[in-house]
C-alpha positions in Angstrom: -45.4 -0.4 -1.8 -44.1 -2.7 -4.6 -41.6 -5.3 -3.2 -39.1 -4.5 -6.0 -39.2 -0.7 -5.2 -38.8 -1.4 -1.5 -36.0 -3.8 -2.1 -34.1 -1.4 -4.4 -34.6 1.5 -2.0 -33.2 -0.6 0.9 -30.3 -1.8 -1.2 -29.4 1.7 -2.4 -29.7 3.2 1.1 -27.5 0.4 2.6 -24.9 0.9 -0.1 -24.9 4.6 0.6 -24.7 3.9 4.4 -21.7 1.6 3.9 -19.9 4.2 1.7 -20.8 7.0 4.1 -19.6 5.1 7.1 -16.3 4.2 5.4 -15.9 7.9 4.4 -16.3 9.0 8.0 -13.5 6.7 9.1 -11.1 7.6 6.2 -11.9 11.3 6.6 -11.1 11.2 10.3 -7.8 9.6 9.6 -7.0 12.1 6.8 -6.9 9.3 4.2 -9.9 10.2 2.0 -8.1 12.8 -0.1 -5.4 10.3 -1.1 -7.8 8.2 -3.1 -9.2 8.5 -6.6 -12.9 8.6 -7.2 -13.6 4.9 -7.9 -10.9 3.6 -5.5 -12.3 5.6 -2.6 -15.8 4.4 -3.3 -14.6 0.8 -3.2 -12.5 1.4 -0.1 -15.3 3.3 1.7 -17.7 0.5 0.9 -15.4 -2.2 2.1 -14.9 -0.4 5.4 -18.6 0.4 5.8 -19.7 -3.1 4.8 -17.4 -4.7 7.4 -18.4 -2.1 10.0 -22.1 -2.7 9.5 -21.7 -6.5 9.9 -19.5 -5.9 13.0 -22.1 -3.6 14.7 -25.1 -5.8 13.8 -23.5 -8.7 15.6 -23.6 -6.8 18.9 -27.2 -5.6 18.2 -28.3 -9.1 17.5 -26.5 -10.5 20.6 -28.4 -7.9 22.6 -31.7 -8.7 21.0 -31.9 -5.2 19.3 -32.5 -6.2 15.7 -35.9 -4.5 15.3 -36.6 -2.5 12.1 -36.3 0.9 13.7 -32.8 0.1 15.1 -31.6 -1.2 11.8 -33.0 1.8 10.0 -31.2 4.1 12.5 -27.9 2.4 11.8 -28.4 2.9 8.0 -29.3 6.6 8.6 -26.1 7.2 10.7 -24.0 5.8 7.9 -25.7 8.0 5.3 -24.4 11.1 7.1 -20.9 10.3 6.0 -21.9 10.9 2.4 -21.7 14.6 3.1 -18.0 14.3 3.9 -17.5 12.3 0.8 -19.1 14.9 -1.4 -17.1 17.7 0.3 -13.7 16.0 0.0 -12.2 16.2 -3.5 -10.7 13.0 -5.0 -7.1 12.7 -6.0 -7.8 11.9 -9.7 -4.9 12.9 -11.8 -5.5 11.0 -15.0 -5.4 12.9 -18.2 -8.5 12.8 -20.4 -8.6 9.6 -22.6 -9.8 9.0 -26.1 -13.4 7.7 -26.3 -13.3 4.9 -28.8 -15.0 1.7 -29.9 -13.2 -0.3 -27.2 -14.6 1.8 -24.5 -18.2 1.5 -25.7 -17.8 -2.3 -26.1 -16.5 -2.5 -22.5 -19.4 -0.4 -21.2 -21.9 -2.5 -23.2 -20.4 -5.6 -21.6 -20.6 -4.2 -18.1 -24.3 -3.1 -18.7 -25.1 -6.6 -19.9 -23.5 -8.3 -17.0 -25.2 -6.0 -14.5 -28.5 -6.5 -16.2 -28.0 -10.3 -15.8 -27.2 -10.0 -12.2 -30.2 -7.7 -11.7 -32.4 -10.5 -13.0 -30.9 -12.8 -10.4 -31.5 -10.2 -7.7 -35.2 -10.0 -8.7 -35.7 -13.7 -8.5 -36.2 -15.8 -5.3 -32.9 -17.2 -3.9 -32.0 -20.6 -5.3 -28.3 -21.1 -4.4 -28.0 -24.1 -2.1 -25.4 -22.6 0.3 -27.4 -19.4 0.6 -30.6 -21.4 1.3 -28.8 -23.6 3.8 -27.3 -20.9 6.0 -26.2 -17.6 4.3 -29.8 -16.5 4.1 -31.3 -19.1 6.4 -29.5 -18.0 9.6 -30.3 -14.3 9.3 -34.0 -15.3 8.8 -33.7 -17.5 11.9 -32.2 -14.8 14.0 -34.8 -12.3 12.9 -37.6 -14.7 13.8 -36.0 -15.3 17.2 -35.4 -11.6 17.8 -31.8 -12.2 18.8 -28.6 -14.1 17.9 -28.6 -17.8 18.4 -25.7 -20.3 18.7 -26.1 -23.0 16.1 -23.9 -26.0 17.2 -23.3 -27.3 13.7 -19.9 -27.4 12.1 -19.2 -25.9 8.6 -22.3 -23.8 8.3 -23.6 -23.2 11.8 -21.1 -22.1 14.4 -19.0 -20.1 11.9 -18.1 -16.4 11.5 -21.0 -14.6 10.0 -20.1 -11.0 9.4 -21.4 -10.6 5.8 -24.6 -12.5 6.9 -25.3 -9.8 9.4 -25.6 -7.3 6.6 -28.1 -9.7 4.9 -30.0 -9.7 8.2 -30.2 -5.9 8.0 -31.6 -6.0 4.4 -34.0 -8.8 5.3 -35.2 -6.9 8.4 -35.6 -3.6 6.6 -37.2 -4.7 3.3 -37.9 -8.5 3.2 -36.5 -11.1 0.8 -36.4 -8.9 -2.2 -34.2 -6.3 -0.4 -31.9 -9.1 0.7 -31.4 -10.5 -2.8 -30.9 -7.1 -4.3 -28.4 -6.2 -1.5 -26.5 -9.4 -2.4 -26.5 -8.2 -6.0 -25.2 -4.8 -5.1 -22.5 -6.0 -2.7 -21.4 -8.6 -5.2 -20.5 -5.9 -7.7 -18.1 -4.1 -5.4 -14.9 -6.0 -6.0 -15.1 -5.0 -9.6 -15.5 -1.3 -8.8 -12.5 -1.4 -6.4 -10.4 -3.3 -8.9 -11.2 -0.7 -11.5 -10.2 2.0 -9.1 -6.9 0.3 -8.2 -5.9 -0.4 -11.8 -6.9 2.9 -13.5 -4.0 5.1 -12.2 -1.5 2.5 -13.6 -3.0 1.5 -16.9 -5.7 3.9 -17.9 -9.5 3.6 -18.2 -9.9 0.9 -20.9 -7.5 -1.6 -19.3 -9.1 -1.0 -15.9 -12.6 -1.5 -17.3 -11.5 -4.7 -19.0 -10.1 -6.0 -15.7 -13.3 -5.1 -13.9 -15.4 -6.9 -16.6 -13.2 -9.9 -16.6 -13.6 -10.1 -12.8 -17.4 -9.8 -12.9 -17.7 -12.6 -15.4 -15.2 -14.9 -13.6 -17.1 -18.2 -13.0 -16.7 -18.0 -9.2 -18.0 -14.4 -9.1 -20.7 -15.2 -11.6 -21.8 -18.1 -9.4 -21.5 -16.3 -6.0 -21.8 -12.6 -6.7 -25.5 -12.4 -6.8 -26.1 -15.0 -4.0 -25.2 -15.0 -0.4 -21.8 -16.6 -0.9 -19.3 -14.6 1.1 -16.2 -14.9 -1.0 -17.0 -12.0 -3.4 -17.6 -9.7 -0.4 -14.4 -10.9 1.3 -12.6 -10.2 -2.0 -13.7 -6.5 -1.8 -12.4 -6.2 1.8 -9.3 -8.2 1.0 -8.3 -6.0 -1.9 -9.0 -2.9 0.2 -6.9 -4.3 3.0 -3.9 -5.1 0.7 -4.2 -1.6 -0.8 -4.2 0.0 2.7 -1.2 -2.1 3.7 0.6 -1.1 0.6 0.0 2.6 1.2 1.5 2.3 4.7 4.7 0.9 3.3 7.5 3.4 3.0 5.8 6.0 5.2 5.8 6.8 8.9 2.0 6.9 9.1 0.2 4.4 11.2 -3.4 5.1 10.0 -3.2 3.0 6.8 -1.9 0.1 8.9 -4.9 0.5 11.2 -7.3 0.5 8.2 -5.6 -2.7 6.9 -6.0 -4.2 10.3 -9.7 -3.3 10.5 -10.4 -4.8 7.0 -8.4 -7.9 7.7 -10.3 -8.3 11.0 -13.6 -8.1 9.1 -12.3 -10.9 6.9 -11.4 -12.9 9.9 -15.0 -12.4 11.1 -16.4 -13.6 7.7 -15.0 -17.1 7.4 -12.5 -19.3 9.3 -10.1 -19.2 6.3 -10.1 -15.4 7.0 -7.6 -16.2 9.8 -5.1 -17.1 7.1 -5.6 -13.7 5.4 -5.3 -11.9 8.7 -1.9 -13.4 9.2 -0.7 -12.8 5.7 -1.9 -9.2 5.2 0.5 -8.0 7.9 3.5 -9.1 5.8 3.9 -5.9 3.7 4.1 -3.9 6.9 7.5 -5.4 7.7 8.8 -2.8 5.2 7.1 0.1 7.1 9.5 2.7 8.5 8.0 2.2 11.9 7.5 -1.5 11.5 7.0 -2.5 15.1 4.4 0.2 15.7 2.7 -0.5 12.4 2.4 -4.2 13.1 1.0 -3.6 16.6 -1.5 -1.1 15.2 -2.5 -3.6 12.6 -2.8 -6.4 15.1 -4.9 -4.5 17.6 -7.3 -3.3 14.9 -7.6 -6.8 13.4 -8.4 -8.3 16.8 -11.0 -5.6 17.6 -12.7 -6.1 14.2 -12.5 -9.9 14.1 -12.8 -11.3 17.6 -16.6 -11.4 18.1 -17.6 -14.7 16.4 -14.7 -16.6 18.0 -15.6 -15.3 21.4 -19.3 -16.2 20.7 -18.2 -19.8 19.8 -16.0 -20.0 22.9 -18.7 -18.9 25.2 -21.1 -21.5 23.9 -18.9 -24.4 23.1 -15.4 -23.8 24.6 -13.9 -23.9 21.1 -13.4 -20.6 19.3 -13.1 -22.4 16.0 -15.8 -25.0 16.6 -15.2 -27.9 16.3 -11.7 -27.8 14.9 -9.9 -27.4 18.2 -12.0 -30.0 20.1 -9.2 -32.6 20.3 -6.4 -30.1 20.7 -8.2 -28.6 23.7 -8.9 -32.1 25.1 -12.6 -31.2 25.6 -15.0 -33.6 27.2 -18.1 -35.0 25.4 -21.1 -32.8 25.5 -24.6 -32.5 24.1 -23.3 -30.6 21.1 -20.1 -32.6 20.3 -18.3 -35.8 21.2 -15.0 -37.5 20.6 -16.6 -40.1 18.4 -18.3 -37.4 16.3 -15.1 -35.4 16.1 -13.2 -38.4 14.7 -15.8 -39.0 12.0 -16.0 -35.3 11.2 -12.2 -34.9 10.7 -11.9 -38.0 8.6 -14.8 -37.2 6.3 -14.0 -33.4 6.1 -10.4 -34.0 5.3 -11.2 -36.4 2.5 -14.0 -34.3 1.0 -12.1 -30.9 1.2 -8.6 -32.1 0.2 -8.9 -34.6 -2.6 -5.5 -33.7 -4.1 -2.2 -34.8 -2.5 -0.5 -32.1 -0.5 2.9 -32.3 -2.2 5.3 -29.8 -3.7 4.3 -30.9 -7.2 0.6 -30.2 -6.6 1.5 -26.9 -4.9 2.8 -25.7 -8.3 0.4 -27.7 -10.4 -2.8 -26.7 -8.6 -3.4 -23.4 -10.4 -3.0 -25.1 -13.7 -5.2 -28.0 -12.8 -7.8 -25.8 -11.3 -7.9 -23.7 -14.5 -7.7 -26.4 -17.1 -9.5 -29.3 -15.5 -13.2 -28.9 -14.5 -12.8 -31.2 -11.4 -16.1 -31.4 -9.4 -14.1 -32.3 -6.2 -12.5 -28.9 -6.1 -15.4 -27.1 -8.0 -13.0 -25.8 -10.6 -15.7 -25.9 -13.3 -18.7 -23.9 -12.2 -16.9 -21.9 -9.5 -13.4 -21.6 -10.9 -11.3 -18.5 -11.6 -11.4 -18.8 -15.4 -8.5 -18.8 -17.8 -7.4 -15.2 -17.7 -4.7 -15.7 -15.1 -2.9 -18.4 -17.1 -3.4 -16.4 -20.4 -1.8 -13.3 -18.9 0.9 -15.1 -17.0 3.6 -15.0 -19.8 3.0 -11.3 -20.4 3.0 -10.5 -16.7 6.3 -12.4 -16.3 7.8 -10.4 -19.1 6.5 -7.2 -17.5 7.9 -8.1 -14.1 11.2 -9.0 -15.6 11.4 -5.7 -17.4 10.8 -3.9 -14.1 12.8 -6.3 -12.0 15.0 -3.6 -10.5 12.0 -1.6 -9.3 9.7 -4.4 -8.1 10.2 -3.7 -4.4 9.0 -0.1 -4.9 6.0 -1.0 -7.2 2.7 0.4 -5.8 1.0 -3.0 -6.4 3.8 -4.9 -4.7 1.8 -5.4 -1.5 -1.0 -7.0 -3.5 1.4 -9.6 -4.9 2.9 -10.3 -1.5 -0.5 -10.8 0.1 -1.9 -12.9 -2.8 1.1 -15.3 -3.0 1.4 -15.4 0.8 -2.2 -16.4 1.2 -1.9 -19.1 -1.4 1.1 -20.6 0.4 -0.5 -20.5 3.8 -3.8 -21.8 2.4 -2.1 -24.8 0.8 0.2 -25.6 3.7 -2.7 -25.6 6.2 -4.9 -27.8 4.0 -8.0 -26.0 5.0 -9.8 -26.8 1.8 -8.9 -27.2 -1.9 -12.1 -25.7 -3.3 -11.1 -23.1 -5.8 -13.6 -20.5 -4.6 -11.7 -20.1 -1.4 -9.0 -18.3 -3.5 -11.5 -15.7 -4.7 -10.5 -13.5 -1.8 -7.1 -12.9 -3.4 -8.0 -13.2 -7.1 -8.6 -9.5 -7.7 -5.2 -8.8 -6.3 -3.6 -11.2 -8.7 -5.7 -9.9 -11.6 -4.6 -6.3 -10.8 -0.9 -7.3 -10.8 -1.2 -9.4 -14.0 -3.2 -6.8 -16.0 -1.0 -3.9 -15.0 2.3 -5.8 -15.7 0.9 -7.2 -19.0 -0.4 -3.8 -20.2 2.8 -2.0 -19.4 5.0 -4.6 -21.1 2.8 -4.8 -24.2 2.7 -1.0 -24.6 6.5 -0.7 -24.4 7.1 -3.8 -26.5 4.6 -2.8 -29.2 2.5 -5.9 -28.5 -0.8 -4.5 -27.5 -2.8 -6.6 -29.9 -2.0 -10.1 -28.5 -2.7 -9.0 -24.9 -5.8 -7.2 -25.8 -6.9 -10.2 -27.8 -6.3 -12.5 -24.8 -8.5 -10.2 -22.7 -11.2 -10.0 -25.3 -11.3 -13.7 -25.8 -11.6 -14.4 -22.1 -14.3 -11.8 -21.6 -16.2 -13.1 -24.6 -16.1 -16.7 -23.3 -17.2 -15.6 -19.8 -20.0 -13.4 -21.2 -21.3 -16.5 -22.9 -21.3 -18.3 -19.6 -23.0 -15.3 -18.0 -25.8 -15.5 -20.6 -26.4 -19.2 -19.9 -26.4 -18.6 -16.2 -28.9 -15.7 -16.4 -31.3 -17.4 -18.8 -33.2 -19.1 -16.0 -33.7 -15.9 -14.1 -34.7 -14.0 -17.2 -37.3 -16.7 -18.1 -38.8 -16.3 -14.6 -39.1 -12.5 -15.1 -40.4 -12.3 -18.6 -42.9 -15.1 -18.4 -44.5 -14.1 -15.2 -43.7 -17.5 -13.7 -44.9 -18.0 -10.1 -42.5 -18.2 -7.2 -43.4 -21.8 -6.6 -42.9 -22.8 -10.2 -39.4 -21.1 -10.4 -38.3 -22.7 -7.1 -39.7 -26.1 -8.2 -37.4 -26.1 -11.2 -34.4 -24.4 -9.5 -34.3 -26.0 -6.0 -34.1 -29.7 -5.5 -37.0 -31.3 -3.5 -38.8 -27.9 -3.3 -42.1 -29.5 -4.0 -42.6 -30.5 -0.3 -42.2 -26.9 0.8 -45.6 -25.4 -0.1 -47.4 -28.2 1.8 -45.2 -27.7 4.9 -45.7 -23.9 4.8 -49.5 -24.3 4.4 -50.2 -27.1 6.9 -47.7 -26.6 9.8 -47.6 -23.7 12.2 -45.1 -21.6 14.1 -45.7 -23.9 17.1 -44.3 -26.8 15.1 -40.7 -27.7 14.2 -39.8 -30.0 11.4 -36.5 -31.9 11.0 -35.0 -31.9 7.5 -31.9 -33.2 6.0 -32.3 -31.3 2.7 -30.2 -28.3 3.4 -31.4 -26.3 0.4 -34.9 -26.2 1.9 -34.1 -24.6 5.3 -34.5 -21.0 4.2 -37.6 -21.7 2.1 -39.6 -23.4 5.0 -41.4 -20.7 6.9 -42.0 -22.7 10.1 -39.2 -23.5 12.6 -36.7 -26.0 11.2 -34.1 -28.3 12.7 -31.5 -29.1 10.0 -29.9 -32.4 10.9 -26.6 -33.7 9.5 -24.9 -37.1 10.1 -21.4 -35.5 10.3 -21.7 -31.8 11.1 -23.9 -31.9 14.3 -24.7 -34.3 17.1 -27.5 -32.5 18.9 -29.8 -34.9 17.2 -27.5 -37.8 16.5 -28.1 -39.4 13.1 -24.5 -40.3 12.5 -23.0 -43.6 11.3 -23.0 -45.0 14.9 -26.5 -43.9 15.8 -28.5 -47.1 16.6 -30.8 -46.3 19.5 -34.3 -45.1 18.5 -35.2 -44.3 22.1 -32.3 -41.9 22.4 -33.2 -40.5 19.0 -36.8 -39.9 20.3 -35.5 -38.1 23.4 -33.3 -35.9 21.4 -36.2 -35.0 19.1 -38.3 -34.1 22.1 -35.5 -32.0 23.7 -35.3 -29.9 20.5 -39.0 -29.5 20.2 -39.2 -31.4 16.9 -42.8 -32.2 16.0 -42.4 -33.4 12.4 -39.9 -35.2 10.2 -39.2 -35.1 6.5 -38.3 -38.6 5.5 -37.5 -40.4 2.3 -35.0 -37.7 1.4 -32.1 -38.5 -0.9 -29.9 -36.8 1.7 -31.0 -39.0 4.5 -28.5 -41.1 6.3 -29.1 -44.8 6.8 -29.4 -44.5 10.6 -31.9 -41.7 10.2 -34.1 -43.7 7.8 -33.8 -46.8 10.1 -34.6 -45.0 13.3 -37.5 -43.1 11.6 -39.0 -46.4 10.6 -38.5 -47.8 14.2 -40.3 -44.7 15.5 -43.2 -45.5 13.2 -43.2 -49.2 14.3 -43.3 -48.1 18.0 -46.4 -45.9 17.3 -44.4 -42.7 17.8 -45.2 -41.2 14.4 -47.7 -41.2 11.6 -47.5 -40.1 8.0 -49.4 -36.9 7.1 -48.5 -36.6 3.5 -46.6 -38.2 0.7 -45.3 -35.8 -2.0 -43.4 -36.4 -5.2 -40.5 -34.0 -5.3 -38.1 -33.3 -8.2 -34.3 -33.8 -8.3 -31.9 -32.7 -11.1 -28.2 -32.3 -11.8 -28.1 -28.6 -12.7 -30.5 -25.7 -12.2 -28.5 -23.7 -14.8 -28.6 -26.3 -17.6 -32.0 -28.0 -17.4 -32.2 -31.2 -19.4 -33.7 -34.7 -19.3 -32.0 -35.4 -15.9 -35.0 -34.5 -13.7 -36.3 -37.4 -11.6 -38.9 -37.6 -8.9 -39.1 -39.5 -5.7 -41.6 -39.6 -2.8 -40.9 -37.7 0.4 -43.1 -38.0 3.5 -44.0 -35.5 6.1 -44.3 -37.4 9.4 -46.0 -36.1 12.6 -44.5 -37.3 15.9 -47.1 -38.7 18.4 -46.2 -38.5 22.1 -49.4 -40.0 23.3 -49.2 -43.3 21.4 -45.4 -43.7 21.5 -44.3 -46.9 23.2 -40.6 -46.0 23.5 
């Protein structure tokens, strides 16, 4: 069967399974009837997406990730669609006028979804996805079970969303995985629409959804394996559930908020911050102690697994962030010397701006107005809409100042602001995309407040113009971003040709895949090649891992040789621009000692941007080196 048809079928069935599984949970808790059509689709998907990732972890840990098992999991989720169809939604909106604005918004949404569809039909090219979002599921499937990867930042980390990628890859191959990434990347916009519509009507809600879909950070990560857009769906759903619990005596919504927050905790280490903050609205619950306990228990059940996995294999549940605090001894996977280097370099790289009161308030403006590559505020920023709507939202909030505590979206504002405060105080990372998780909450609050103020003040045109201008600019960026993928589809370009111009240093991959076998293992430092290499790979890093030590203090080629042998490495990729000086030096010393020989020298391309091709492409020579035990004099 055609790969595209298989991929679409798998993606649609997985979407249905997630929605169905979520409907089963909400129906059992008598919460499904309380939600409007779009809102409950988004809420059900968020619950089912998290639940699928949660279950697949345990299946993978038990070595049960064969295709029939994954297919059975999807089939079970699809059963819940029957309940969804039988349960009427609580839509109470009056019919609205169908005008030019509506058709323009629909046209914009169709255009954006078509652009993302082009990305879903192309081979993956995002560096983070190729390094671990897609690479680790591929590795686990090849092994037949979950493996502990003792590498900081992108190895021993929470991987709940990636477990759903594993399901798609196992059921339908790469095309299914990329299309699943596409479908799951759309969902925060659907839920945002569902949340906004009861408060501001169809057109405003559609505009908010379109603005979110074209936000640079969503545009950049929505169709790839980046986890932030998926976390945004679960985060918005969690905040909505927490808000619905406030002012009632019901504990079920608090439990749903806890489950969703736990899924976020299991998606990224920064999810721990969200898990702590999302409990804040429950303080206003009529049975606050019981609600907080319910939330906490649900969050722990949903989010503990990756931290327990790390603890079992390393002794550090947040590997390696607690290494010093726990006074852990040196081991084969981490040492005190490596920890000192890691923290020094990580802190400098992730927190380039001073952590002061001034920057706490200035950061949102700087991140919006200044395309700073150190915080990635250009290509993965949040766009200008927040700042544009801010004055209108302030006016709307001031007008409703006596009713703010009882506003239905109050919990979203509390969670969004609380997360930002905790995120800044803990200095986890200043990259803008880490705020994507709460951006839909902020957008919902701003759009609703601005729309209500403008309608009462007779100032609809300025606010509508601000929205239209932002969406127009972001649609332009969407067009530029999609051009490369569209070119690939309409010209019939080969996979190798597309990847050669989209992934740096890809030109060595076809040789490696053709000449090496599954009994080989190649060490690489080019992270963006890990997924694309079909033979076993060891991804080495001078800061993030020490299993094969190529860090700044690595000087012993004999120790390097022993580590290579212990990890079953048979080949090296050398000459890489990513190579550390110790790696280059020790590789040369291996060659001088007769421990390696050059098999091939290949010219590989490097460029600044895969989205904006120009005259910046350069080439350099990389070498594939075979290790030779018999002739080695070390």
